[in-house]
C-alpha positions, 0 to 999 in steps of 0.5 A: 983471751977470746974477744967477742966481736963488736956487732955492726949496726944495720946499715942505713941509707941516705936518699936524695930525690926530686920534688915537684914545685911551683914557680915560687918554690912551693911543693905541689902534687907530682901530677903537675910535673912531667914524670919523664924528666924526674931525676932518679933518687940518689942513695948513700949507705951510712953503716955503723954511724948515725946519719948526719942531717943534710940539705936536699933541694928540689929541681929548679922551677921554670923561669918566672918570665918568658922573656927577659930576666926573671927568677927560678925557685926551688924547695930546700929542706933538711933531711935525715935518715931516722932509722934503717930504710926510713928517710924523712924531712926534719926541722931546719935547725938540725942542718944549721946545727951541723953547719951544713951550707944551705943551698940557694932557693932563688936564682936569676934566669935570663931569657931572650930579650922581650921583643915587641908585643901587644900589652893590654890593660884590664877591662873597664867597669860595665856601666850598663843598667839592669837588663841593658847592654853596654860596652867595656874597653881596655887600653892596648899598647905595644911594648916598643914602638907601635910600628913594630907590633903586628897589627894583625895580632892586635887584641880587641879593645872593646867588647859588649857587656850586660848589666846586672840582673834586675833584682837589685833594690835599695834597702835602708836602715832606721834613722839615727838620732838627731844631731842638733836643733832647727836648721842644724839638726841632721838625722842619718840612715844607711842606704844599701843596694842589695840583691834579692838574696840579701847580698850588698852590691855596689850602688852602681847596680841599683837605679841611682835616680830612685836612691832614697835620701840618706840625710833628713833635717830634724830638730824642732817640730816646725823649721823653715826651709833651708839647704840640706846636702846629701853625701858625696857620690863616688868620684867618676874616675878611678885615677887622676882628676875627676868630678864627684856629685851630690844631691842638695835639696831645699827642705823644711820641717812641717809638723815634724815631717820633712818637706821638699820646697823650691830652691828660691825659698832657701835662697839660691845664692846660699845653695852649697855646690852640687859638684866638686873636683876629686883626685884619686890615686895617680893613674897607674895601670896594670898591663899584661901580654898575651898568654904563652902556650901551655908547657904540657901537651897533656895533663896539667901544665902552666902558661905564663904572661908578662905583667907590667905596671905603667904610668903613661909610657913609663914602667913604674911600681905604683900599681895596686898589688891587690888587683895585680893580674895573675902572671901564671895559671894552670892549663888543664889539657886532655889526660896523659896516657897511663901505664898499667900497674906492674904486677911483677914489681918488687920492694927495693932492698934496704927500704923499711916498707913495713914502717912506711906502711905504718906511718902512711907514706905509700902516697909519697912518690919515693915510697910508692916506688921503693915499696911498690909491692907492699904499697900495692892495693889489694885486688878487688 
């Protein structure tokens, strides 16, 4: 009896290749990584059987700190050969269902101990009025004993600043309803500091001396003089104990119109306080070290600095995370020299380049290399 041979399925290929990731493990464009250090793809043929899903990892990111203990991150994704020559990322559930052990996405990295270095707080707010100049300051400290830091490299602790443009003006809303009768009634309106194009900005950018009143007396048509307190201004400190102020006026209603009177007519002994102590959050401050050198000599690299939270001389965790200074930023240098396109390149055998073109994978670094001839743009 003749036996018809069982057809052998087309062989598939499982491929593993590197991805460019940010320090926190997020995949970014390949131009951010050094092409010279990219690992070559690893291929494994899987003939006659369905390719099993497997975990693939990117290379470890740089350490999150330049000295001391930090973290490294990498991307972990589930991949599967969907058809001969077509490898793709898939849902993690497939790898988990196959009971594949998921690789770690974070690990500790240890650098040389952080030596003494200067650390700086953020710059203070500029208090200059419009069209004027003032000075902003920041605190400078040594990460260890002050004597161990080089005084020649001490960062500057103050610099000039310029006040806002003189287009800021006070804008008021309509008066609200009266809240009561004579002596108790108040009517309130909102007062904003705005730019010439209508943007609301902090009140400190307008002239506080000319701020319109936000609270007026109301009630009967005629009402004897009495004390009227405006809202408290902002505390004069951003942390710790400070002082807040408010305007307290002696006012009366005459024929329905508010009039300002002299203090004795309201009784100076009854005048509400114009100042009060205020306490903002504890004085936690962010400090940063100087920026490191760029990790690249050309193209786009990364530079880093340490960011710490201090309360006095202690490193703590109480700083506001919303205003935390960045610890990493891109450094864009002159472009790296590029190699001319290779007109003699050939598509890699076993790669389904027709399918790669059909699903627009030519922009992916692996398929742009494995299908270099098919993905090459036509000559103009």
